[in-house]
C-alpha positions in Angstrom: 325.4 57.9 -179.6 324.7 57.5 -175.3 327.1 59.4 -172.9 327.7 58.1 -169.7 329.1 60.4 -167.0 330.1 58.8 -163.1 330.8 61.4 -160.3 330.9 61.2 -156.1 333.6 59.4 -155.4 336.5 60.4 -153.6 338.3 59.3 -150.3 336.7 58.6 -147.7 337.5 56.5 -144.1 336.1 53.0 -143.0 332.8 52.9 -142.4 331.7 55.7 -144.3 329.5 56.1 -147.1 329.8 58.4 -150.6 326.7 58.1 -153.6 328.1 57.9 -156.8 325.4 59.1 -159.3 325.9 58.4 -163.2 324.4 61.4 -165.9 323.7 59.4 -169.0 323.2 62.1 -172.4 322.4 61.8 -175.8 319.9 59.1 -177.2 319.4 57.9 -173.7 316.2 56.0 -174.8 319.0 53.6 -176.5 319.9 53.0 -173.1 318.1 49.6 -171.0 319.4 48.5 -167.7 322.2 49.6 -166.3 324.8 48.9 -163.6 327.6 49.8 -161.5 331.0 47.5 -161.9 334.0 48.4 -159.7 337.7 47.1 -160.8 340.1 47.2 -157.8 343.9 47.0 -158.1 345.2 44.3 -159.6 341.6 42.9 -159.8 339.4 42.9 -162.9 336.0 44.1 -163.5 332.8 42.5 -161.6 329.3 43.4 -161.5 328.7 44.9 -158.6 324.6 46.1 -159.0 321.9 46.4 -161.5 319.1 47.4 -162.3 316.3 47.0 -164.3 312.7 48.1 -164.1 311.9 47.0 -161.0 314.5 43.9 -160.6 317.2 44.7 -158.7 320.8 43.1 -158.7 323.7 43.3 -156.3 326.7 40.8 -155.4 327.3 39.5 -152.8 330.2 41.7 -151.5 327.9 44.3 -151.1 324.7 43.4 -150.5 323.0 45.3 -147.7 325.8 47.9 -147.6 325.1 49.4 -151.2 322.1 50.4 -153.6 321.3 51.1 -157.0 318.6 52.9 -157.9 317.5 56.1 -161.2 316.3 58.3 -162.3 314.6 58.3 -165.2 313.0 61.6 -165.5 316.7 63.2 -164.7 318.2 60.4 -166.7 320.8 59.7 -163.9 321.6 56.4 -162.3 322.9 56.1 -158.2 325.0 54.4 -156.2 324.2 54.3 -152.5 326.9 53.2 -150.4 327.3 52.5 -147.0 329.1 51.2 -144.3 332.1 50.9 -146.7 335.3 48.8 -147.0 338.7 48.5 -147.7 337.9 46.4 -150.0 335.5 48.5 -151.4 338.6 50.6 -153.0 338.4 50.8 -157.2 337.0 52.8 -159.9 333.1 52.2 -159.9 331.9 52.1 -163.8 328.5 52.8 -164.9 327.5 50.8 -167.0 324.3 50.7 -169.8 322.9 48.3 -171.9 321.1 48.8 -175.7 317.6 48.6 -176.4 318.4 46.7 -179.8 321.6 47.0 -182.0 320.1 49.6 -184.1 321.0 51.4 -180.9 324.1 49.9 -179.9 326.0 46.7 -180.7 327.8 47.3 -178.1 326.9 48.2 -174.0 328.1 51.5 -172.8 331.1 52.4 -170.5 331.4 55.1 -168.4 335.0 56.8 -167.7 335.0 56.0 -164.0 335.1 57.2 -160.5 337.7 56.3 -158.3 336.9 55.6 -154.6 339.5 55.2 -152.1 338.5 53.5 -148.4 340.9 54.5 -146.1 341.0 51.7 -142.3 
């Protein structure tokens, strides 16, 4: 079992910054790649950033403004969000991919943290 707990969300003005954290606990050795997803009002959940080893992926909508990082010693995933825009308003979810099916047949998800950007 792996538990993911996000924190760091809140209300910020456009142009501001926030740093999200996601702490993994439990069988953390089972977690391979990790990612951040978000789900805006009336929208589907979408991948915005992922990290696997030294490889990072960013959705076009956040490229150049957001940075994903991971502290393996602290079992923590981060998302630094700069120059926030109202369209970044969403619930942000931490995601972990299991190393293999012996760990889990499904991906790991946090409960989400709300980010609201005012104009």
